[in-house]
LUMKE-760610 format. One line per 4 residues: their letters; for each residue x, y, z of N, C-alpha, C. Coordinates in steps of 0.001 Angstrom, whole numbers, plus 524288, in hexadecimal, padded with zeros to 5 digits. Layout:
REM residues N
A> X/Y/Z/X/Y/Z/X/Y/Z ~ ... $
//
This chain:
REM residues 248
XXXX> 8034F/7FB58/80000/80000/80000/80000/80375/804DD/80000 ~ 80272/80893/7FC83/8057F/80D59/7FC49/80489/810AE/8011E ~ 807FD/81475/8020E/8074B/817F7/8067C/8021C/81AEA/80619 ~ 800D2/81C9C/80161/7FBF2/81F86/800AA/7F738/81C18/801CC $
XXXX> 7F762/81740/7FFF6/7F30B/813A3/800F5/7F2A7/8125D/806C0 ~ 7F72B/811D6/8094D/7F738/810AE/80EE0/7F4DA/8152F/811FC ~ 7F631/819F3/81093/7F3FF/81E83/81340/7EE1D/81EE7/81256 ~ 7EC7B/81DDD/80D89/7E6E2/81E21/80C60/7E3D8/81A1A/80F8B $
XXXX> 7E604/8155B/80FE9/7E375/8114F/81300/7E35A/812C9/818C3 ~ 7E7A9/814E5/81AB5/7E7F2/81667/8203A/7E3FC/81AA7/8217E ~ 7E35C/81E71/81E01/7DF84/82294/81EE4/7D9FE/82074/81EE0 ~ 7D8D5/81CEC/81B2F/7D398/81AAC/81AE3/7D267/8177D/81FCB $
XXXX> 7D639/81485/82199/7D56E/8113C/82637/7D516/81491/82B21 ~ 7D842/818A5/82B89/7D7F4/81C29/8300A/7D275/81E5D/8309E ~ 7D02A/8200A/82C4A/7CAE9/8224F/82C6B/7C6C1/81E50/82DC9 ~ 7C80C/81944/82D3B/7C45D/81506/82E58/7C5A9/8121B/8335E $
XXXX> 7C94A/8143A/8366E/7CB22/81170/83B16/7C778/81236/83FB4 ~ 7C5E5/80DEC/84229/7C366/80E15/8474A/7C7C7/80D43/84B41 ~ 7C9DA/81186/84D53/7CE37/81149/850FD/7CC28/80F0E/85617 ~ 7CE55/80AA8/857B8/7CBC5/8075D/85BA2/7CF15/806A6/86087 $
XXXX> 7CC80/806EF/86502/7CEE3/80511/869DD/7CABD/8020A/86CDC ~ 7CAFB/7FCE9/86C45/7C78F/7F95B/86F30/7CAE4/7F5B2/8727B ~ 7CF46/7F7B6/87441/7D2C9/7F4A4/87790/7D061/7F3FE/87CF8 ~ 7D1FA/7EFE0/87FA0/7CFCA/7EEBE/884C6/7D14E/7F2DA/888CD $
XXXX> 7D5B9/7F576/887F6/7D788/7F95E/88BB8/7D69B/7FEF5/889DC ~ 7D2F7/7FFA5/88650/7D1C5/804E3/88454/7D02C/80875/888DA ~ 7D1FC/80D5C/888A7/7D0A4/8111A/88CBC/7CFB6/8167C/88A58 ~ 7CE3F/81A36/88DA5/7CCDD/81F61/88B9E/7D18D/8222D/88939 $
XXXX> 7D629/8217F/88B84/7DACE/823FF/8894F/7DBE6/821E2/883D7 ~ 7DB5B/81CD0/88342/7DC17/81A78/87E18/7D803/81C4F/87A40 ~ 7D335/81CEF/87C16/7CF0A/81EE5/878B1/7D043/82467/876C4 ~ 7D223/827AC/87A4A/7D369/82D04/878C6/7D7B3/82D0F/874A0 $
XXXX> 7DB90/829B3/87538/7DFB9/8295E/87147/7DD8A/82769/86C19 ~ 7DA02/82395/86C5F/7D79B/8217E/867A5/7D4BD/825C8/864AB ~ 7D1BC/828F1/86777/7CEC1/82D1F/864F6/7D261/83133/86299 ~ 7D6AF/83261/86529/7DA80/83609/862FB/7DCE2/833DD/85DFB $
XXXX> 7DE1A/82EDC/85DFF/7E094/82C6A/85978/7DCD3/82BE9/854DF ~ 7D7C6/82BFB/855F5/7D3E5/82B71/851C6/7D3F5/83013/84E0E ~ 7D620/83475/84FCF/7D656/8393B/84CA5/7DBF4/839F3/84AD1 ~ 7DD2D/837D3/8464A/7E28E/837C9/8446D/7E3A0/83C6A/840CE $
XXXX> 7E892/83D4C/83FB3/7EA08/8417F/83C17/7E866/84049/83682 ~ 7E6DE/83B5B/83583/7E519/839C7/8304B/7DF2E/83941/83009 ~ 7DC93/83AEC/83424/7D6E7/83A9D/83453/7D514/83704/838AB ~ 7D024/8373B/839F4/7CE0B/833FD/83E2C/7CD0D/82E64/83C70 $
XXXX> 7CCF8/82AEC/84033/7CB36/82596/83F2B/7C542/825A3/83EC6 ~ 7C30E/8213E/83D23/7BD5A/820F8/83CA0/7BAAC/820F6/841F1 ~ 7BCD3/81DF5/84597/7BA47/81D4F/84AAA/7BE49/81B88/84EAD ~ 7BCF2/81C3E/85396/7BF9A/8196C/857C1/7BBC9/8154A/859A7 $
XXXX> 7BDDB/810B5/85AE3/7BA98/80C66/85CD0/7BC6E/80B12/86248 ~ 7B900/80BD5/8661F/7BA7E/80B7B/86BA1/7B66F/80862/86EB0 ~ 7B7F6/806D7/8735F/7B44C/8043A/876E7/7AFAE/807DA/8781A ~ 7AB1A/8059D/8791D/7A67F/808EC/87A33/7A751/80CCF/87E9F $
XXXX> 7AA66/80B6C/88288/7AB0B/80EEF/88704/7ADFD/813F5/885A0 ~ 7B086/81406/8811A/7B386/818A0/87F80/7B0C1/81BE0/87B4D ~ 7AC1C/81A55/879CC/7A977/81CFE/87578/7A899/822C0/876A2 ~ 7A692/82401/87B2E/7A569/82973/87C7A/7AA43/82CD9/87C6A $
XXXX> 7AE87/82AEB/87E91/7B364/82DE4/87EAE/7B58A/82EAF/8792C ~ 7B544/82A94/87603/7B71C/82B09/8709B/7B3C3/82EE1/86D83 ~ 7AEA8/82EB4/86E4A/7AB29/8323A/86B7B/7AC64/837ED/86CBD ~ 7AD94/83910/871A6/7AEF3/83E6E/87324/7B42E/83FFA/870C8 $
XXXX> 7B7F9/83C62/870EF/7BD37/83DA7/86F02/7BD40/83EAF/86929 ~ 7B9DC/83C07/86649/7B9F9/83C5D/86092/7B552/83F4E/85E4A ~ 7B26E/8420B/8618F/7ADE8/84505/85FB8/7AF87/848E8/85B81 ~ 7ACB8/848D4/85728/7ADBE/84C79/852F5/7B247/84B0F/84F6B $
XXXX> 7B4E3/846AE/85078/7B98F/8453C/84D74/7B84A/84233/84881 ~ 7B39E/83FFD/84847/7B243/83C89/843F9/7B3A1/836DF/844F3 ~ 7B68E/835C9/8491C/7B7D7/83064/84A80/7B32B/82E04/84D54 ~ 7B179/82987/84B78/7ACE8/82700/84DB6/7AE76/823C4/8527D $
XXXX> 7AAB8/822FE/855F7/7ABA0/81FE4/85AAA/7A8F9/81A9C/859EE ~ 7AC28/81683/859A6/7AA23/8112F/85931/7AB17/80E54/85E4A ~ 7A794/80ACD/85F8E/7A85C/80786/86428/7A652/80215/86308 ~ 7A752/7FE8E/866B2/7A610/7F90C/865DF/7A18F/7F764/8695F $
XXXX> 79ECB/7F35A/867AC/79A8A/7F114/86AB6/79ACE/7EB28/86A3A ~ 79940/7E88B/86E73/7998F/7E2CB/86EA4/79F2F/7E105/86DAF ~ 7A2D0/7E41C/86FBC/7A85C/7E388/86E81/7AB64/7E1DA/8735D ~ 7AF2C/7DE5C/872D9/7B0D4/7DBD6/86E06/7AE73/7D673/86D0B $
XXXX> 7AB95/7D458/870DB/7AA20/7CED8/8708F/7A57E/7CDC1/86CF9 ~ 7A227/7D1AC/86C1D/79D8C/7D0BC/868EB/79992/7CD42/86B92 ~ 79982/7CD63/870C6/79643/7C9A9/873AC/79204/7CC3B/876F2 ~ 79134/7D157/8765B/78D4D/7D3F5/87988/787C8/7D300/8779C $
XXXX> 783E9/7D396/87B2C/77E7D/7D31E/8796B/77CB6/7D856/87722 ~ 7788D/7D822/87429/776E4/7DCB4/87133/775C5/7E155/874C6 ~ 77321/7E075/8791E/771BA/7E4CC/87C94/77699/7E77A/87EB3 ~ 77A7F/7E47C/8804A/77F4A/7E6C4/8825F/7823C/7E9C8/87E33 $
XXXX> 78261/7E7AE/87981/7851B/7EA58/8753E/7824E/7EF6C/873DE ~ 77D25/7EF66/873D5/77A3D/7F42F/872AC/77B3D/7F857/876CA ~ 77B9A/7F6D3/87BC0/77CEA/7FA93/87FD9/7823F/7FD07/87EC3 ~ 785EE/7F9BF/87D38/78B34/7FB90/87BFF/78B1E/7FF6C/8776B $
XXXX> 7883A/7FE0B/87368/787E1/8015E/86EC5/78533/80687/8700B ~ 780D1/80647/872CE/77DF0/80B07/87416/7814A/80EC0/8774F ~ 78437/80C9C/87B02/787A0/80FD9/87E3E/78BD9/8126C/87AF8 ~ 78E3D/80F68/8776E/79266/8118B/8741B/79053/815DF/87098 $
XXXX> 78BBA/81519/86E5E/78979/81919/86AFC/7883D/81E13/86E0C ~ 78661/81D6D/872CB/7851A/82206/875F7/789FA/8250A/87788 ~ 78E74/82260/877B4/79366/824E8/87919/79601/82788/8746F ~ 79404/82676/86FAE/79624/82911/86B1D/7988D/8258C/86704 $
XXXX> 797AC/82070/86764/799C8/81CE7/86367/79724/81DED/85E28 ~ 79A5C/81E01/85A0C/79856/81EAB/854BE/797AB/8197E/851F0 ~ 79ABE/8158D/85370/79AD2/81086/850B4/79B36/80C25/854B9 ~ 798A1/807CD/853A9/798B6/80344/8571D/79B0A/7FE9F/85433 $
XXXX> 79F0B/7FC41/85689/7A172/7F77C/8547E/79F88/7F2F5/857DA ~ 79C1C/7EFBD/855A9/7994B/7EBB5/85895/79B56/7E644/85757 ~ 79CE6/7E367/85B5C/79E6F/7DDF1/85A99/7997F/7DAA0/85A2A ~ 7990A/7D7B7/855EA/79477/7D460/85537/794EA/7CF87/858B8 $
XXXX> 790B1/7CC96/85915/7909D/7C7BE/85C36/79304/7C34E/85901 ~ 7981E/7C3B1/85823/79AAF/7C024/8546F/79AF4/7BA87/85668 ~ 79B15/7B9BC/85B89/79B48/7B45D/85D89/79653/7B163/85C16 ~ 791DA/7B3E0/85CCA/78CEE/7B162/85B63/78CBF/7B05B/85587 $
XXXX> 78E99/7B415/8527A/78E9D/7B360/84CD2/79224/7AED1/84B4B ~ 79698/7AE7E/84DC8/79A35/7AA35/84CA9/797D7/7A4F5/84E27 ~ 79469/7A4FD/8520E/791D5/7A031/853C7/78CFD/79EEA/85090 ~ 78BD7/7A21B/84CA3/7876A/7A100/84936/78273/7A3DF/84A8D $
XXXX> 782C9/7A7B5/84E13/77E21/7AA95/84FB3/77EB1/7B058/84E42 ~ 77C73/7B208/849FA/77CEB/7B786/8486A/77956/7BB3B/84B69 ~ 77568/7B914/84E18/7715F/7BC6D/85071/77386/7C071/85457 ~ 77726/7BF10/857DE/77928/7C312/85B75/77BD7/7C798/858A9 $
XXXX> 77EA6/7C677/85487/7812B/7CAA9/85196/77D1D/7CE23/84EFB ~ 77919/7CBC2/84CBC/774FA/7CED1/84A2D/77235/7D254/84E22 ~ 770D4/7D024/852A3/76E0C/7D330/8569E/77164/7D7B8/85895 ~ 77660/7D6B0/8597F/779E1/7DAC3/85B6B/77A93/7DF17/85765 $
XXXX> 77B9C/7DD99/85290/77C5D/7E17A/84E7B/77778/7E4C2/84D9A ~ 772F2/7E245/84D83/76E13/7E524/84CB0/76D2F/7E91D/8510C ~ 76E1E/7E773/855F2/76D2C/7EAEF/85A63/770F4/7EF8A/85A60 ~ 775E6/7EE80/8595E/779CA/7F2B5/8597B/77936/7F63E/854BA $
XXXX> 7779C/7F403/85044/776A4/7F74F/84BBB/77250/7FB41/84CE2 ~ 76E38/7F97A/84F68/769F1/7FD0A/850C1/76BCF/8013F/85487 ~ 76F0C/7FFB4/85853/770E3/80365/85C45/774B2/80764/85A12 ~ 7775C/80608/855E5/77B5C/80978/853AA/77998/80C0D/84EA4 $
XXXX> 774A1/80C28/84DAF/77295/80E56/848C8/774F9/813AA/847AB ~ 77720/81443/842F9/7797A/81934/8417A/77F3E/81998/842B0 ~ 7815E/815C5/8456F/786F1/815B6/846A8/78969/810CA/84464 ~ 78E4E/81123/842B2/790E2/80C83/84082/79143/8080A/8446B $
XXXX> 78FC9/8036F/8429C/79037/7FEA1/845A2/7940B/7FB08/842DB ~ 7982C/7F990/845A4/79C15/7F603/8437E/79B76/7F0C2/8462F ~ 79A64/7ECB5/84332/799B1/7E771/84554/79EF8/7E4A9/84560 ~ 7A0C6/7E35A/84A1C/7A5BC/7E08C/84AB6/7A493/7DAB6/84A61 $
XXXX> 7A69B/7D831/84651/7A549/7D2BD/84548/7A8B3/7CEDB/84822 ~ 7AD41/7D07C/849EA/7B12E/7CD08/84C53/7B280/7C885/84895 ~ 7B479/7CA12/84411/7B54A/7C656/83FD1/7B953/7C228/84115 ~ 7BD1D/7C35A/84466/7C0F8/7BF60/845D0/7BE9B/7BADA/848C2 $
XXXX> 7BA5B/7BBD4/84B89/7B7A2/7B7B2/84E6C/7B389/7B505/84B00 ~ 7B115/7B7E2/84784/7AD77/7B560/843D3/7B076/7B1D5/84013 ~ 7B4F9/7B3BD/83E64/7B8FC/7B0A1/83BAA/7B7AD/7AF41/83605 ~ 7B330/7ACF2/834FD/7B230/7AAFC/82FB6/7AFC4/7AF33/82C47 $
XXXX> 7B0DA/7AF18/8273D/7AE61/7B2DF/823BE/7A870/7B2B0/823F3 ~ 7A640/7AE0E/82492/7A08F/7AD97/824B0/79E44/7B06E/82969 ~ 7A0AB/7AFD2/82DF7/79EB4/7B272/832A6/79F9F/7B855/8325C ~ 7A40E/7B9EE/8304C/7A51F/7BF84/82FC2/7A12E/7C1F8/82C05 $
XXXX> 7A001/7BF4E/827BC/79C1D/7C14D/8240B/796B7/7C181/82687 ~ 79556/7BD7F/8298A/7903D/7BD82/82C1F/78FCE/7C208/82FFB ~ 793D5/7C2C8/8332C/793D3/7C71E/836E7/79373/7CC53/83410 ~ 7962F/7CCC4/82FB9/79604/7D195/82CA2/79081/7D2A3/82AA4 $
XXXX> 78DF8/7CE9A/8289D/788A7/7CF4E/82690/784DD/7D0C9/82AE0 ~ 7854C/7CE4C/82F67/781CC/7CF92/833BB/7826A/7D545/83556 ~ 7874B/7D70C/835A5/78840/7DC72/8373B/78624/7E040/8332C ~ 786FF/7DF18/82E44/7850B/7E284/82A20/77F17/7E28E/82A01 $
XXXX> 77CB8/7DDFF/82AAE/77707/7DDAD/82AB4/774A8/7E0E2/82F2A ~ 7778D/7E141/83384/775A6/7E434/83803/776A1/7EA0F/83775 ~ 77983/7EB97/8336A/77A6B/7F128/83285/77F84/7F334/834A0 ~ 7834C/7EFC4/835C9/7886D/7F19F/83786/78AE8/7F4F3/83345 $
XXXX> 78D82/7F916/834E0/79000/7FCA5/8312B/79573/7FAD0/82F9C ~ 79803/7F7ED/83318/79D32/7F5D0/83217/79D6D/7F029/833EC ~ 7A08A/7ED18/83137/7A22B/7E805/83327/7A7C8/7E89D/8350A ~ 7A8C2/7E700/839D9/7ADEB/7E78B/83C4A/7B00C/7E21B/83D6F $
XXXX> 7B500/7E15A/83C6F/7B735/7DC1A/83CC1/7B732/7D9DB/8423A ~ 7B8FA/7DCDE/8461D/7BA5A/7DA5E/84B0C/7BAF4/7DE4B/84F78 ~ 7BB38/7DC29/85431/7BC0F/7DF5D/858D9/7C1D1/7E09A/859B0 ~ 7C53F/7DD84/85773/7CACF/7DDFB/8589A/7CC4F/7DB5C/85DAC $
XXXX> 7C8AB/7D885/86009/7C9AB/7D606/8651A/7CA2E/7D019/864A6 ~ 7CA12/7CE02/85FF0/7CA7A/7C85F/85F3C/7CF8C/7C70D/85C5E ~ 7D0BD/7C211/85BFC/7D5B7/7C05F/859BE/7D639/7C1FF/8540D ~ 7D1F7/7C193/8511B/7D1F3/7C320/84BA0/7CE48/7C7C5/84B04 $
XXXX> 7D056/7CC0B/848F4/7CD23/7D0B8/8483F/7CC0C/7D189/84271 ~ 7CD22/7D626/8406A/7CC18/7D734/83AE1/7CFB1/7D3F8/8376C ~ 7CD7F/7D1D5/83346/7D090/7CF2A/82F44/7CE7E/7D0C3/829EF ~ 7D1DF/7D0F8/825FF/7CFF9/7D236/820C0/7CBE4/7CE53/81ECA $
XXXX> 7CC76/7C960/82041/7C8B6/7C572/81E72/7C33B/7C694/82090 ~ 7C2DE/7C7C3/825A0/7BDCC/7C915/827E4/7BBB0/7CE1E/82590 ~ 7BF27/7D1EA/824CF/7BD7E/7D6E5/82291/7BB23/7D61E/81D23 ~ 7BD7E/7D2C2/81A15/7BB7A/7D1CF/814D2/7B5ED/7CF97/8150F $
XXXX> 7B4F5/7CBE9/8188D/7AFB2/7C9B8/81912/7ABCE/7CDFF/81A8E ~ 7AD45/7D144/81E4E/7A9CB/7D56D/82011/7A8B8/7D956/81BB8 ~ 7ACCC/7DAE4/81900/7AC2B/7DEB3/814C6/7A8F2/7DC7B/81049 ~ 7A9CA/7D797/80F00/7A6B9/7D531/80ACC/7A0FF/7D4A6/80C5A $
XXXX> 7A002/7D3C0/81162/79A98/7D37C/81338/797FA/7D8D0/812DB ~ 79AE4/7DCE7/8143E/798D0/7E23A/8139B/79799/7E344/80DE4 ~ 79B42/7E1EC/80A7A/79A7B/7E2DC/804DF/795B1/7DFFD/802DF ~ 7950C/7DB15/80484/7909A/7D7FB/802B4/78B6D/7DA24/804B2 $
XXXX> 78B8D/7DCAD/8093A/786BA/7DEB7/80B8B/784AE/7E378/80899 ~ 78834/7E650/8060E/786A4/7EB29/8037F/785CC/7EFA8/8073A ~ 786F7/7EEE1/80C3B/7862E/7F2ED/8102E/78B10/7F659/810AB ~ 78A6E/7FB41/81224/78EE5/7FEC9/8129E/7919E/7FE4B/817E8 $
XXXX> 79262/7F986/819BF/794CF/7F8A7/81ED0/79AB2/7F939/81E60 ~ 79D26/7FA04/822DC/7A2C3/7FAB8/82312/7A580/7F61B/82589 ~ 7AAAF/7F66A/82589/7AE08/7F23D/8279D/7B209/7F49E/82B4D ~ 7B2EE/7F1EB/82FB3/7B6F5/7F39A/8336B/7BA61/7EEFA/834DC $
XXXX> 7BF78/7EF9E/833F6/7C351/7EBC0/835B4/7C55A/7ED6B/83B05 ~ 7C58E/7E9BD/83EA3/7C748/7EB05/843E8/7C9FC/7E655/84658 ~ 7CE68/7E76D/848CE/7D151/7E34C/84B6F/7D613/7E1A6/8485C ~ 7DAA9/7E327/84A39/7DF7B/7E17B/847BC/7E125/7E4A7/84309 $
XXXX> 7DE91/7E91A/84212/7E01A/7EC7A/83DB3/7E3E4/7F08D/83FDD ~ 7E8E2/7EFC4/83EE5/7ECDC/7F2F2/84183/7F044/7F61F/83DD3 ~ 7F088/7F4A7/838EB/7F401/7F74E/83546/7F0EB/7F972/830AC ~ 7F368/7FD0F/82DDE/7F0EB/7FF23/8292A/7EFE7/7FAC5/82545 $
XXXX> 7F38B/7F719/824D8/7F2C4/7F2B1/82140/7EE10/7EF72/822D3 ~ 7ED7B/7EE67/827EB/7E8E3/7EB82/829D5/7E3DF/7EE46/82830 ~ 7E3A4/7F356/8294A/7DEDC/7F64E/82847/7DDBF/7F6C7/82274 ~ 7E1DA/7F73E/81F5B/7E11E/7F7DA/819BC/7DEAA/7F307/8174A $
XXXX> 7DFB0/7EE79/8198C/7DD28/7E9B1/817A0/7D73B/7EA4D/817D3 ~ 7D53C/7EC56/81C30/7CF93/7ECE1/81CD1/7CD72/7F167/81986 ~ 7D072/7F57D/818FD/7CEE5/7F9C7/81594/7CE50/7F7D8/80FF3 ~ 7D225/7F4E3/80E2D/7D205/7F2EC/808C9/7CD96/7EF07/807FA $
XXXX> 7CCB8/7EB91/80BCD/7C86C/7E7D0/80B59/7C330/7EA9C/80AEE ~ 7C27D/7EE88/80E29/7BD93/7F173/80E17/7BCCD/7F422/808DA ~ 7C0DB/7F6A5/806D6/7C07D/7F940/801C5/7BF62/7F557/7FD6A ~ 7C20F/7F0DA/7FD94/7C172/7ED14/7F95D/7BC02/7EA9E/7F948 $
XXXX> 7B9BE/7E9CD/7FDD3/7B4B8/7E70B/7FE1D/7B00F/7EAC8/7FE1F ~ 7B084/7EF2F/800D3/7AC16/7F2C6/80157/7ACAC/7F7BC/7FE1D ~ 7B15C/7F8BF/7FC20/7B234/7FD72/7F90B/7B4ED/801B4/7FC21 ~ 7B747/80556/7F95B/7BA65/8096D/7FBDE/7B731/80CBD/7FFA6 $
XXXX> 7B23E/80DB2/7FE62/7AF03/810F8/801BD/7AE4A/80E96/80725 ~ 7AEBB/80973/80785/7ADF5/806C0/80C87/7B2AD/80723/81017 ~ 7B6E5/809AF/80E63/7BB6C/80A60/811CE/7BB3B/80F8C/814BC ~ 7B706/81282/8141F/7B63B/81737/81746/7B4CB/81599/81CDA $
XXXX> 7B5D3/81901/820BA/7B4C1/81793/82631/7AF1D/8160C/8274E ~ 7AB81/817CB/82406/7A602/81656/824D3/7A51C/8108B/82402 ~ 7A8CB/80DD8/8214F/7A80B/80842/8204A/7ACE3/804FB/82161 ~ 7B127/80760/822DD/7B5F5/80475/823CD/7B898/80677/828BC $
XXXX> 7B9D2/802E1/82C44/7BC93/80446/83109/7C0B9/8001B/83240 ~ 7C4BA/801EC/834F1/7C896/7FE78/83750/7C89F/7FFB3/83D23 ~ 7C7CF/7FBCD/84060/7C812/7FC8E/84602/7CD58/7FAD1/8480A ~ 7D038/7FE6B/84A72/7D57A/7FD12/84C30/7D74E/800F6/85049 $
XXXX> 7DB3D/7FF60/85334/7DDA0/802D1/85710/7E306/8049A/85545 ~ 7E65C/800F6/8538E/7EBAF/80252/85222/7EC69/80411/84C87 ~ 7E872/8036D/84940/7E900/8049E/843B0/7EA15/80A65/842AE ~ 7E818/80DD5/845F9/7E8C2/81366/8450C/7EE82/814DA/8449F $
XXXX> 7F1D3/812A9/847E4/7F769/813DE/847A2/7F9AD/8126A/84251 ~ 7F81D/80DF0/84044/7FA17/80C36/83B33/7F82E/80FD1/836D7 ~ 7F353/8118E/83729/7F144/8150D/8332F/7F41D/81A53/8334E ~ 7F4F1/81C63/837F7/7F798/82178/83868/7FD44/8210E/836A6 $
XXXX> 7FFC9/81C9F/837B1/80527/81BE5/835EB/8056F/81C0D/82FF8 ~ 801A8/81999/82D6E/8018F/819A3/827B7/8007B/81F1C/8259E ~ 7FD03/821EC/82834/7FB8A/82716/82655/7FFB5/82B3A/8277D ~ 802AE/82A5E/82BA0/806B1/82E2B/82D1A/80BFC/82D05/82AAB $
XXXX> 80C7F/8288C/82813/8117C/82724/825B8/812BC/82ADF/8213B ~ 817A9/82C86/820BD/81913/82FFA/81C5E/81859/82D3E/81724 ~ 816A0/8302F/81357/815DC/82DFC/80E21/81B1C/82C3F/80BDF ~ 81B09/827D6/8093F/81FF1/825C7/80700/82195/82911/8024C $
//
């Protein structure tokens, strides 16, 4: 990849980055640093993705910046009941969350029971009407293309705005193979849904794989932040290094 192509990819990915801190030891000082880093000299990231307890603080820190506040629900295990998850979602929205990243009931789906995933998605879709809903499929645990495609279809049928690969908390997170299944399912649906790769995306080369897959399968317009995201914590440093490097 030429220097110019590398810079162009880095800029596109920066604008689509969900800068994330879902670490177990996340604290307010770390959140404040995250929000500061979200506003780079090359432009803002798309969103910060934080634990629900930090949504209000993040919303105040980034008010008026254009950076969206994303948070997680039913995270990371995907094992909560619908009522508890709705309480979590309602609280996050009241604190200022713009986007909800929801872990589906993937264990039940893997066991052959799609109903819990359908019920959860339907309930959270209703609760988040008008706000982006990203369905986290946990593709490393679903494992097979057939299950990943089924989870993708269920999420799209329920009105999810994005399909997201993973929580980043399991042994296998985002993979190009899983991403291809998800993107092809979106393409087959004819819906204007988006794709988010999350978990293990650490370098510009890693992220560019997903950018290229999205462009090749859904078209160049689908690589805008409205339909393409990368969820990561360490990727920002790699993007800034590429953008700040002197031209050859």
